[in-house]
N, C-alpha and C positions, 0 to 999 in steps of 0.2 A: 529566459534563462540564459545566462552567459556561458558560452562554450567556445572553444577554439574553432570548431567546425559546425556549420549549420546542421549537417546530417546528424551529428551526435546529439545536439539539443532536441531534434525531432525524434530521435531514437529514445532519448530519455522520456520525452512526452508520451510515447507509445507505451513504454514499460510502466510508467506511473499510472496511466489511464487503465491499463489492464489490471494492475494491482488494486486501483480504486474500485473498479468494477467487481473484483473478487471480494473485497471487503464489504461492499454494499450487498452483494449476494449473500454473504455470510450473515450480515445483520438482518436481512429480510427473513431468514429462517427463524429469527428470535423475536420478531415483532408481530403483533396482532392488531387488527382493527384498521382504522383509517391511517394510522402512523405508517402502515406498510407502503404507502405511496412515496415516502421519503427515500427508502432504498431503491425503489423501482425507478424513480426519476434519476437517482444517482447512477444506476446501472445503464440506463439509456444514455445519459450524458457521457458516461465513460466510453461507451461504444462510439458515440459521435466524435469525441476527442481522439480516441485511438485510431479511427478511420482517417480523420484529418491529419493526424501525425504520420500515419503510414503513407499518405499521399505526399506529405512534405519530405519524408525519407526518400521516396521514389524520385521526387523532383530534384532532390539534392544528391542523388546517387553518384554523379560524376565529380562531386566536390571532394575535398579531403576529409579524412576521419582519423581519430586517434586509435581506432580499433584495427588490430592486425590479427593474423592467425594465432600467434602466441598468446595474445591477451584473451582471445575467445576461448582457447583451451583452458587457460587459467580460470576464467570466469565460470566455465562449465564445471570444473572441479570444485571451485569454491561454492557454487550453487548447490551442487550435489551434497557436499559435506554439510552445508547449512541445513538442507532439507532433512538429511538423516539425523543430525543432532536435534533439530526442532521436533521431529517426529518421535524420537526416543524420549525427549523431555515431556512432550504432551501426552504420550502413551503412559509414562510413569505417573503423571498427574492424574490422568483418567483412572488408572488402576487404584489410586489412593483416594478416589472420589473427591478430587480437587479440580473438577472441570471448570470452576469459576476462574481459575488462573490461566486456563488455556489461551484465551484471547490476548492476555498480557504477554505471555511467552511468544506467541506468534507475532505480535506487534513488535516486540523487542528484536526478534529474528529479522523481521522486515527492515527495521531500522539499521541493523548491521548490514543488510543487503544494500540499502541505499548508500552507505559509505563505500562499499565495494564498487557499486555502480558509478559513484562519483569519481573514484580512482580510475576506473576503466575508461570512462568517456571524457574525463577531464572537465566535468561540469561541476564547478565549485558550488553552485546554488543547491546542489543535492545535499551538501552538508547542513545547510540551513533547514532544508526539508526534514532531514533526519532529526535535527534538534527539535523542531516543532512537533514531530511525531513522538519524541520522548516526552515532551510536555503533555501531549494528548494522552499518552499512556498513564501518566501520573494523574491527570484530571479525570480520566474515565471512571475511576473508582468512586470519587465523591459525587460525580454527576449521576452515576448509576445508583448510588445510595439514595439520592434525592428522588430520582425517578421511580425507585422501588416503592416509595411512599405514595406515589401518585397513581399507581396501578391497582386495580381492585384485587388482584390475586396476590400482590406483594412479592411477585416472582423476581429473582435476581435479574438485573439488566446489564451485567458487565459485557456479555457478548454483543448485544445490540449497541450499547453505547460506544464500545471500542470500535466496532465495525463502522458506525456512522462517522465518528471522529476521524478515524484513519482514512475512510473513503473521501470525506470532504477535503482533508488536507492534501491527499495524493491527487485528487481530481483538480483542485485549485492549482497545484504545482504543475500538473500536466498541461492545463490550459494556459498557464503563464509561460510555459516553455515554448508554446506555439506562437506566441506574440512576437 
């Protein structure tokens, strides 16, 4: 991933790997049978990439960074606002029995977060990752519909599909950021 500072690219890798691991963990809750191995492998891979990225951040600690005290404060405020807005929207959807829309809303919120992170760390490749995440959000619905026909119970698969797609995209971007 191209960044002005090596430490910022490694930081982006850590953040992306953590988010990937969270998406895989969420997907795992909605998958049964042998398919459960996919998110488990994803979670383990995310931990490996996050640890590797953390070691890279520590190794590049004395190099330059785009992050300063003011941007950290702004980032924390933006993250808090985003979390509150996302929670309010998902709570509203759950109260209206529209839980199938929750992964889409959370994925859209994460996509916005990637844009904020790209601005904070000056890592332009995060804009492309956000764009690919948008494509995954759109594709998750038809893929989940096809998958629903392939399961014996016919249960909705939007949670699992969105989680796996987002996890794979974020983990791939995190691994690429370490190269």
